[in-house]
N, C-alpha and C positions, 0 to 999 in steps of 0.2 A: 611507459606509463599509459593505462587505459584514458580514452579520451570519450568515453561515454558512458551514462550512468543505465544500467538495466533495470526497468521495472517490471514486475511480474503479476499478473492477476491470475488467481485460481478459484475454481469452481469446486462444487461439493457435491455429495450426495447424504442423505441422513435427515434426520430428525432437527437437528440446530443448523444443519446447512439450508434446509428447506424454510425454517423459521428466517435466517437471515435473508434470503432471497424473496421472501414474501413482504417483510418489514421495509426493505430497501428497494422493492419492485427491481431486482438484478440479477442477473445471471453469475456475477460475482460475488464470492464472500469473502474474499482476502485478498490483500495485495503487500506485496514487499519487495526489497531490492536486494540485487546483487552486491555482495561484500565488497570492499577496497580490494581485497587480494583474489576475488572470484570463487573463492571455496566455498562460500555459504550464502544463505539468504538473511537478511536483516528485517524484522518485522516486529509488530505488536501483536502478542497473542494473548487469548485468554487464558487465566491462570497461571502465565509466567511472566506477561509483560513483556517489553521489549528485550529481543536476544538475538543472537546469531545462531543459526541452526545449519546443518550440514546440508547440502546440496541435494542430498535424497532423503531428506526427513519425513517426506510425505509423497505420494504417487496421486496428484491429483485426476479427478476424471476428466477434467479439461482444464487448458491452461492458454494464457499468451503472455508472451514476452516483448518487451518494447526495448530498444536501444536508442539513447537521445543523447547526440554528440553535445558536448561541453568543450569549454577550455581545461587545460590542465589543473590551471589554477582553482575554478570554480567546483571541479572534481573532488580536489583536495579540500576545500574548505566544506563541501557538501560532506562527506565522508567523515571528516573529523567533528562535525556537529552530530552526524548520526550515532556514531560511535560513543559521543558522549551521553546519548539517551538509552544505551544498554543498561538494563537495570531497573527502567522506571517500571511503574506498575500499570496495568491495565485498567481503562476507565471504563467501568460499568455502567456508570450513570450515563454515559453518553449513549450507550447502546440502548439504556430503558428511555432516555429522550428521544433517541431515534423511533423506537418502537411506539412511542406515546405522541410522536409528531410533533413535539417541541424539543426547544434547544435546552441542553444541560452542559456545561463544560467544567471542567475542572484542569486548570493550566498545569498541573504537576503531573497527570496521567494521561495516556495517550490510546487512540484507538488506530489500527493498521493502515487505514485511509487519510486520516489527519497526519500522521507521521510521515506517510509517502508525501502527502501534499506539502508538508514543511521541508521536508528533504528536497525534493524539487524546487523550491523556493530559495533553499539554500544554495541549491547550484545555480542561482541565478534565472530561474525559469520561473514563468508565471502561467503554470497549467490550467486555471480556472480564475473566472471573474469572482473572486472570495473576499470579503472584506477581512482586515484583522480582526482576530477573536472568533471567527465562523469557523474555523477550520473542521470543528467537530461535527459539522452539519455536512461534511464531506462524506460520502459513502464509496466504497470500491465502485460501484457503477459510475457514479457521477464523476469521479477521476478518469474512469478509463474513456469517458465521453471527451477528454481533454483534447483540442485540437492539435496540440504538441505531439501526439501518438499517431496522427496520421502519417502512414508511409514508413511507421519506423518499426513496424511488427518484424522479430526475428525469427519467433517460434511461435507456432499456433498448434495446438492439438486437441481436438473436439471429436467423440466417436460420431460415426455417421447415425443417423436417426433412421430408424427403420418403419 
């Protein structure tokens, strides 16, 4: 049984990605995690909500992966919780709230970074100093700043700058 959760941060190019990077002041536009069986990525996606996608569903221009060791029991608890979220709708109101620099929150819908923050909390981790009900303020960039990720990078790809 695996003893680590794997969190992935990806960057993107194009108009929508540029908008996300601008609004969130971030290099990262999306975050997700490796599924329990290691055969896919689970995350919240605009248009489709929370779902598991094949490992090769996208080829991001840059990405980082972090493997965080946790006890087997916490691994199971976290993945059971995450799998129960598959099918939930994406929360566009949170994205609008982030763009307008104020908080909006719908407890029955999620965005990628809030989903990963809650997943990590289910794993018994406290990645950020975030009060309950403020998960929607978390962006991929703020989650990427978590001290829990220090020294845990297992994969990094970023094209060389010319």
